[in-house]
TORDRENKE-698358 format. One record per residue: residue in one letter; x, y, z of N, C-alpha, C in turn. Coordinates in steps of 0.1 Angstrom, whole numbers, padded with zeros to 4 digits, always signed. Atoms other than C-alpha are relative to their C-alpha. Layout:
<nodes>
AXYZXYZXYZ;...
</nodes>
This chain:
<nodes>
X+0009-0012+0001-0002+0000+0000+0013+0012+0000;X-0009-0010-0002+0027+0021+0008+0007+0006-0012;X-0009-0001+0012+0045+0014-0024-0009+0008-0009;X+0010-0008+0011+0017+0024-0043-0006+0015+0000;X+0000-0017-0004+0010+0057-0027+0013+0007-0003;X-0014-0007+0001+0046+0065-0029+0001+0004-0015;X-0001+0008+0017+0043+0053-0070-0010+0015-0005;X+0009-0004+0005+0011+0075-0071+0001+0017+0005;X-0005-0011-0008+0025+0110-0052+0009+0003-0015;X-0015-0005+0010+0058+0107-0078-0007+0004-0014;X+0005-0004+0015+0035+0103-0109-0011+0012+0000;X+0002-0014-0005+0016+0135-0096+0009+0011-0001;X-0015-0010-0002+0046+0154-0091+0007+0000-0008;X-0009-0001+0015+0063+0145-0122-0009+0006-0012;X+0011-0007+0009+0027+0155-0140-0001+0014+0001;X+0001-0021-0009+0026+0191-0121+0013+0006-0010;X-0010-0008+0004+0061+0193-0133+0003+0002-0016;X-0001+0003+0015+0059+0187-0170-0012+0008-0003;X+0008-0010+0007+0027+0210-0174+0007+0014+0006;X-0007-0013-0005+0049+0238-0153+0006+0003-0014;X-0013-0001+0014+0076+0232-0184-0008+0009-0007;X+0008-0002+0012+0050+0232-0209-0004+0018+0000;X+0002-0014+0005+0036+0265-0201+0006+0010+0001;X-0011-0010-0002+0064+0282-0193+0009+0005-0014;X-0005-0001+0010+0077+0274-0227-0012+0011-0010;X+0008-0008+0009+0043+0288-0241+0000+0014+0006;X-0004-0016-0004+0051+0325-0223+0009+0000-0006;X-0016-0004+0003+0086+0323-0233-0005+0001-0016;X+0005-0010+0014+0068+0325-0273-0005+0003+0000;X+0008-0012+0002+0042+0346-0266+0008+0011+0001;X-0010-0005-0001+0069+0365-0252+0007+0006-0013;X-0005-0007+0010+0090+0368-0284-0007+0002-0012;X+0005+0001+0015+0064+0368-0307-0009+0017+0002;X+0006-0014+0000+0049+0404-0319-0005+0003-0014;X+0007+0000+0014+0027+0418-0348+0001+0015-0004;X-0004-0015+0006+0035+0447-0370-0009-0004-0015;X+0006-0003+0010+0016+0461-0398+0003+0010-0009;X-0007-0014+0012+0028+0482-0430-0008-0003-0011;X+0012-0005+0007+0007+0497-0457+0017-0004-0014;X-0002+0005+0009+0023+0480-0491-0006+0002-0011;X+0009-0004+0009+0018+0495-0525-0001-0009-0015;X+0003+0012+0007+0004+0464-0541-0014+0003-0007;X+0010-0004+0008-0025+0469-0570-0009-0012-0003;X+0008+0011-0001-0040+0435-0577+0009-0012+0004;X+0003+0010-0004-0047+0402-0570+0013-0008+0000;X-0011+0011+0005-0012+0387-0583+0013+0009+0009;X-0011-0009-0007+0007+0417-0560-0003-0012+0012;X+0000+0007-0012-0008+0398-0528+0005-0010-0005;X-0010+0016+0001+0002+0363-0541+0012+0001+0004;X-0016+0001-0001+0033+0371-0545+0004+0002+0013;X-0003-0001-0011+0036+0386-0512+0000-0009+0008;X-0001+0012-0004+0020+0356-0494+0000-0010-0002;X-0004+0015+0006+0039+0330-0512+0017+0007+0008;X-0014-0002-0006+0073+0349-0502+0002+0006+0014;X-0003-0005-0014+0070+0370-0473-0006-0013+0010;X+0004+0014-0006+0052+0334-0455+0013-0007+0006;X-0012+0009+0000+0085+0318-0457+0014+0011+0008;X-0011-0009-0005+0108+0348-0444+0002-0008+0014;X-0007+0009-0014+0129+0333-0411-0008+0011+0012;X+0008-0008-0011+0105+0344-0381-0016+0002-0001;X+0013-0007+0003+0075+0351-0396-0012-0012+0004;X+0009+0011-0001+0044+0331-0381-0013-0001-0006;X+0010-0003+0002+0018+0342-0394-0003+0013-0012;X+0004-0015+0007+0005+0370-0423-0011+0001-0004;X+0013-0001+0007-0027+0386-0436+0002+0013-0010;X-0002-0011+0008-0024+0406-0466-0017+0002-0004;X+0015-0001-0001-0055+0426-0473+0002+0009-0013;X-0002-0003+0012-0057+0440-0511-0006+0015+0001;X+0009-0015-0004-0086+0467-0502+0005+0011+0007;X-0005-0014-0010-0067+0486-0474+0015+0003-0007;X-0013-0003+0006-0035+0478-0492+0015-0002+0012;X-0007+0006-0009-0020+0462-0461+0008-0015+0004;X-0005+0010-0005+0001+0434-0446+0000-0001+0017;X-0005-0003-0015+0001+0425-0409+0005-0016+0000;X-0004+0015+0006+0025+0397-0400+0003+0000+0017;X-0007+0006-0013+0034+0379-0367+0011-0007-0001;X-0015+0007+0004+0068+0371-0364+0008-0001+0014;X-0011+0003-0012+0096+0361-0337+0005+0006+0000;X-0011-0014+0001+0114+0390-0324+0016-0007+0000;X-0011+0005+0002+0143+0368-0317+0006-0007-0015;X-0004+0004+0010+0146+0357-0355-0002+0013-0010;X+0001-0013+0011+0134+0389-0374-0007+0015+0008;X+0008-0012-0008+0122+0427-0366-0006+0007-0011;X+0007-0005+0011+0099+0449-0387+0010+0007-0011;X-0009-0007+0009+0129+0469-0408+0001-0017-0009;X-0004+0012+0013+0137+0432-0422-0011-0005-0008;X+0010+0005+0005+0105+0423-0428-0007+0010-0013;X+0004-0012+0011+0100+0458-0448+0006-0004-0012;X-0004+0001+0006+0126+0452-0465+0002-0011-0011;X+0002+0014+0009+0119+0421-0475-0011-0001-0007;X+0011-0003+0004+0086+0434-0490+0007+0006-0013;X-0005-0007+0013+0107+0459-0512+0010-0006-0012;X-0009+0011+0009+0131+0431-0522-0007-0004-0015;X+0010+0010+0010+0098+0417-0542+0001+0018-0011;X+0004-0014+0009+0095+0455-0560-0015+0007+0007;X+0011-0003-0007+0070+0468-0536+0004+0014+0009;X-0002-0011-0009+0068+0501-0517-0001-0003+0014;X+0010+0003-0015+0062+0494-0476+0008+0011+0010;X-0001-0008-0014+0059+0518-0447-0007-0007+0009;X+0005+0007-0015+0054+0501-0412-0010+0009+0003;X+0009-0010-0008+0020+0516-0399+0005-0002+0014;X+0003+0002-0015+0020+0503-0366+0006-0014+0005;X-0008+0013-0009+0039+0478-0339-0015-0008+0011;X+0008-0002-0010+0026+0460-0313+0000+0010+0015;X-0008-0009-0013+0045+0477-0287-0007+0014-0002;X+0005-0012+0003+0032+0509-0300-0017+0000+0003;X+0013+0000-0004-0002+0498-0299-0003+0001+0014;X+0001+0003-0016+0001+0488-0260-0001+0012+0006;X-0002-0010-0008+0015+0524-0255-0013+0006-0004;X+0014-0011+0005-0017+0539-0274-0010+0001+0009;X+0016+0003-0010-0045+0521-0252+0005+0001+0019;X+0001-0001-0016-0026+0529-0217+0001+0012+0007;
</nodes>
């Protein structure tokens, strides 16, 4: 009986430690992730497709949304892999003019 109780306690403790590790890793990932928004000089569906195809594979890009109506690109990226200036240059290498409109950090300051 004592052995079974010991095994149950050890198993429960190990599970708790594992859950805490996973939560810490998730928090670290969120801390390393930011969002930026940029205006891009795109005119058509081909422009949109070209940006989606190429920028999605830039180092550190987690997701992106290209809105042709407003001519904006919203990018979720990892701060340890890239930054808004590098992403802006990557868009410009495709032949478009790009201008950063907003970064997550600035958004937070505006709401305070």
